[in-house]
N, C-alpha and C positions, 0 to 999 in steps of 0.2 A: 476544519481548516486544512487547506492543501499545503503541499510542500512547495517552496519557491526555489528558484535557481540559486539565490543567495544562501539558502539553508543547505542545499546540496554542496555548494562550494565550501561552506564552513565545515560541514561534515568531513569533506576531503582534506581540508586544511588541518583540522584537528587530527585526523588519522596520520597524515604525513609528519606532523609535529611529534605525535606519540612514537613514531618509528625512529625519528631522528634524535630528539632530546628528551622526550617524555612530556607528560602533561601535569599541570597543577591539579589539585583536588577540585578546584572550581571548574577548570577546563574539562576534567573527567565527567563532572556532573552535567555540564553543557553538552558534551558529546553524547552522553546517555540519553538526555532529553531529546536532542535532535534526532538520534537514531530511532527512538520510540515514535516520534512524530512521523518520521519517514516510513516506518513499518506500518503504522496505522493508515497513512495515505495509500500505500500499496494495497493493503487489505480492502479499503473502501473501493478503490478502483477495480480490483479483481472481482469483488462481489458484484459491482455494477455490470461488469462485462459478463460474468457468468449468468446473471439474472436476465440478460438479453439474448441468451442462446435458446434456439428452438431446434428440435430434432425431428426429422421426418422419419416416421416408423415404417416398417416393411409393409404394413397394411395401408399406407398412404396418409395416415393421420399425423397430426403435428403435436408434439409434446413440448410445451413451453416450460423449460426448466426453472425459470424464475417463479412461475406460478406453482409448479409442482414442489420445488425444494427451497426456493428462496423467500417464500412468504410474500411474493409480489401479488397484489390484489388486482382483480379485473378493473379496467378503467371504463 
């Protein structure tokens, strides 16, 4: 599941509330859960980007980092 704009807005809302008046235990749990989902979405996105990087070596060959390190299979 990806992160939505509403989820990001809620993360920010909870952060600002925590700085102003504090959060209830329920809100702290919600904040923790939303942050975990956000971090997971960033990791998935970063892994996808890294798996699509290829490097041209000095000898002219191409090293596909997704295949070499990311476990991406030949298609």
